[in-house]
C-alpha positions, 0 to 999 in steps of 0.5 A: 461556507468555504474559507480559502487557506493561506499558502503557509497553512496549505504547506503545513497541511501538505506536510501533515498529509505526507507524514501521515501517508508515509507512516501508514505506508511503512506500516502497511508494507511491513505488514504485507511482507509479514503476512506473506511470509507467515502464509508461506512458512507455515507447516500446518494445513489451513482452510482454503476458504479462510486463507483465500479471504485473507489473501483477497483482503490484502489484495484489495487493501493494496489496490486501495493503497495504489489509488490513495497514493496517486490521489495524494500525489495529484492533490499535492501537485496543486498545493506544493511548490514545483521543486518540492513536487518533484521529490514527492513525485519520485517518492510517490511513484516508488511507493505506488510501484511497491504497492503494485508489486505487492498487489501482483504478489497477492494476486499470484498467491490467490491464484496459484497457492494451495493452502491445504498442503505445506510449502515444503510439499510444493 
């Protein structure tokens, strides 16, 4: 049975969702940048297949992050008052753009990078 939440409860849930999302986002973007840096600064040769799988996983995770970011913005549109929603849209759009940039970076790495030779030999 569906029990509608009061406005105050909806506001609290929206706040928790934003807090959890932003915590995840900061960790996720930091992890993306750390792994991108690790891939491009290694001096050892790596197995091409294993590295392409790692890169593909991160690209797919970024794609999922883009979808979740847009979904959360749409959900909060119906829950949060309009003045606060403007702030959420600006932050959500910035988050989505960074995730798109990371997806493009991972896609470029997947398509162009040769993992069998160090970056210094490029």
